Backbone bond lengths (Angstrom), bond angles and torsions (degrees), N, CA, C in turn:
res aa  C-N    CA-C-N  psi(-1)  N-CA   C-N-CA  omega(-1)  CA-C   N-CA-C  phi
1 M - - - 1.420 - - 1.543 110.48 -
2 K 1.315 117.24 137.24 1.437 122.71 -174.71 1.534 103.40 -108.34
3 T 1.335 114.33 134.61 1.463 124.58 -178.07 1.471 104.48 -105.84
4 I 1.317 115.52 133.20 1.460 123.42 172.10 1.549 109.52 -119.67
5 G 1.293 116.01 132.91 1.539 118.71 179.32 1.441 109.05 -67.44
6 L 1.243 115.77 137.55 1.443 126.27 178.67 1.430 110.98 -57.33
7 F 1.288 125.08 -34.46 1.409 126.78 -173.85 1.534 110.63 -72.47
8 S 1.362 115.41 -25.04 1.526 120.87 -179.71 1.485 107.24 -71.70
9 L 1.211 119.94 -26.48 1.474 124.80 -178.29 1.590 118.98 -85.08
10 L 1.298 110.41 -15.82 1.479 119.45 -175.57 1.546 112.27 -103.27
11 T 1.286 121.55 135.89 1.370 122.80 175.45 1.537 103.72 -125.49
12 V 1.296 118.51 119.34 1.394 127.20 -179.53 1.442 113.40 -104.49
13 S 1.325 115.63 126.23 1.504 115.07 178.71 1.562 101.29 -120.19
14 V 1.365 109.45 126.96 1.517 113.64 176.72 1.537 106.55 -116.41
15 F 1.235 115.42 129.68 1.451 121.23 179.15 1.630 106.62 -128.98
16 A 1.337 107.26 127.13 1.479 115.73 176.96 1.541 109.65 -107.39
17 C 1.300 120.39 124.65 1.455 125.04 176.06 1.475 107.30 -75.06
18 D 1.278 115.50 107.21 1.471 123.02 -165.48 1.583 112.27 -123.75
19 L 1.275 116.76 96.20 1.470 122.05 -176.77 1.605 109.93 -54.82
20 T 1.241 116.22 -45.09 1.513 117.59 -179.69 1.495 113.92 -62.63
21 K 1.347 113.91 -42.87 1.509 118.08 178.43 1.543 108.20 -61.78
22 I 1.269 118.30 -40.79 1.483 119.81 -178.25 1.518 110.37 -64.18
23 K 1.393 115.73 -50.49 1.392 118.61 -178.02 1.529 114.81 -65.65
24 D 1.333 116.96 -37.81 1.452 122.92 175.70 1.403 113.46 -60.78
25 G 1.380 114.07 -42.69 1.490 122.25 -177.16 1.516 106.35 -65.59
26 M 1.284 117.47 -47.29 1.478 118.99 -178.97 1.485 111.26 -60.84
27 A 1.335 112.55 -39.61 1.590 117.66 -175.45 1.475 107.10 -67.90
28 S 1.398 121.46 -38.81 1.410 122.62 -178.71 1.571 116.96 -63.10
29 C 1.294 111.33 -24.58 1.480 114.45 175.34 1.522 113.21 -94.60
30 D 1.397 113.11 -35.77 1.489 114.52 -177.03 1.528 112.61 -72.42
31 S 1.326 118.15 -16.65 1.489 122.22 -179.32 1.555 111.69 -76.51
32 L 1.353 112.61 -13.55 1.512 116.04 -179.54 1.498 113.09 -99.87
33 G 1.270 112.74 157.54 1.495 117.66 -173.38 1.521 117.80 -78.91
34 S 1.259 121.08 -78.59 1.359 125.68 -169.72 1.588 110.96 -86.66
35 A 1.249 118.68 166.86 1.496 124.49 -178.56 1.582 103.46 -69.95
36 D 1.281 118.81 -40.85 1.460 118.31 178.13 1.564 115.09 -63.63
37 A 1.232 112.49 -35.89 1.568 117.59 178.04 1.461 107.69 -69.75
38 K 1.358 119.58 -32.04 1.472 119.88 -179.35 1.605 106.77 -76.12
39 C 1.284 118.59 -37.36 1.466 118.86 -179.76 1.542 109.56 -70.53
40 N 1.367 117.11 -32.87 1.495 114.78 -178.37 1.515 116.22 -84.95
41 D 1.435 111.75 -8.25 1.515 115.11 178.20 1.465 109.52 -84.26
42 R 1.363 115.44 127.01 1.604 118.14 -173.61 1.528 107.27 -67.62
43 A 1.327 127.90 -37.72 1.377 124.26 179.58 1.501 116.70 -65.84
44 C 1.338 110.99 -41.01 1.551 117.70 176.24 1.535 108.38 -66.52
45 H 1.336 117.30 -46.11 1.425 118.45 -174.33 1.564 110.29 -63.46
46 K 1.327 115.24 -40.70 1.468 121.23 175.34 1.490 110.89 -57.74
47 A 1.393 118.19 -48.66 1.415 129.75 -178.82 1.491 110.31 -55.52
48 L 1.393 113.50 -42.61 1.503 118.06 -175.91 1.604 107.66 -61.83
49 H 1.182 115.19 -41.95 1.509 112.70 -179.37 1.565 113.51 -63.11
50 Y 1.329 112.54 -30.93 1.475 119.25 172.51 1.483 115.36 -69.02
51 L 1.371 114.05 -45.86 1.445 123.38 -175.41 1.534 115.59 -68.78
52 V 1.320 118.37 -26.19 1.429 124.10 -178.17 1.446 111.14 -94.28
53 D 1.273 122.92 -5.86 1.418 127.43 -179.31 1.631 109.44 -68.72
54 E 1.246 116.87 133.32 1.415 124.17 -176.35 1.666 113.79 -50.96
55 D 1.304 108.98 -43.93 1.434 118.50 179.82 1.631 108.73 -64.91
56 T 1.266 118.23 -39.54 1.462 122.17 -178.20 1.665 106.56 -67.91
57 I 1.297 112.86 -43.91 1.462 114.93 176.58 1.472 113.07 -57.64
58 K 1.344 116.49 -47.12 1.448 121.07 -177.79 1.591 106.82 -64.69
59 C 1.301 118.60 -34.65 1.433 123.25 -178.11 1.631 105.37 -68.10
60 Y 1.317 119.85 -46.44 1.340 125.57 -176.98 1.603 108.28 -59.02
61 V 1.291 116.54 -39.74 1.449 116.32 179.62 1.568 110.55 -74.85
62 S 1.313 116.35 -39.43 1.425 122.26 -177.41 1.557 112.90 -64.92
63 L 1.327 114.51 -30.30 1.442 119.51 -179.67 1.671 110.58 -81.18
64 G 1.296 113.24 -4.63 1.481 121.54 176.50 1.547 109.45 78.11
65 L 1.303 118.19 28.23 1.540 121.26 -176.39 1.498 105.08 -77.49
66 G 1.313 121.74 -24.75 1.455 127.29 -172.18 1.462 113.59 147.54
67 P 1.407 117.35 -177.43 1.335 116.30 178.08 1.564 117.25 -80.39
68 A 1.327 119.67 165.88 1.387 123.98 -175.13 1.493 110.40 -59.11
69 S 1.345 117.07 -30.04 1.465 118.72 -178.00 1.591 110.53 -65.84
70 D 1.323 117.92 -19.50 1.519 113.77 174.62 1.497 113.20 -58.23
71 L 1.218 118.75 -25.66 1.503 124.69 179.90 1.433 115.53 -87.53
72 N 1.314 117.26 -3.94 1.474 119.63 176.38 1.509 114.42 -56.49
73 K 1.329 123.47 -38.28 1.436 121.37 178.72 1.529 112.22 -65.68
74 Y 1.341 120.81 -20.52 1.487 119.44 173.89 1.414 108.98 -89.74
75 V 1.326 125.57 -19.77 1.383 124.71 170.79 1.498 111.45 -72.52
76 D 1.405 116.56 -43.97 1.398 119.98 172.90 1.537 115.46 -62.74
77 L 1.338 116.66 -36.88 1.370 118.47 176.13 1.439 113.63 -66.03
78 D 1.370 119.11 -36.96 1.422 124.96 -179.67 1.481 110.06 -64.10
79 K 1.383 116.74 -41.74 1.477 122.11 179.80 1.547 107.24 -67.41
80 Y 1.324 123.21 -37.62 1.451 125.80 176.23 1.530 108.81 -62.06
81 C 1.294 116.37 -48.66 1.482 119.92 -175.63 1.489 109.23 -60.25
82 H 1.352 118.59 -31.66 1.483 121.63 -173.23 1.550 109.61 -102.18
83 G 1.317 116.70 9.16 1.455 121.01 173.34 1.551 113.17 71.30
84 E 1.286 114.60 32.04 1.571 117.03 -178.48 1.493 104.41 -94.66
């Protein structure tokens, strides 16, 4: 009989709806000039991965910050940065 640890079978995803993280992420990209500068900036690039996440977009809307379409510019920028 083969024993498999319980923890190897479970994947836990924890998401916290964080107003500050959203606003800081947006600011880290918005403060830069060109799309290339935004892609090359570590803080902005990291923020993009957070800002384009479906849970973050839902959070943005649920906090009353605006419609999901407000984040389209970050989705487009993320695609540009990744050559899509």
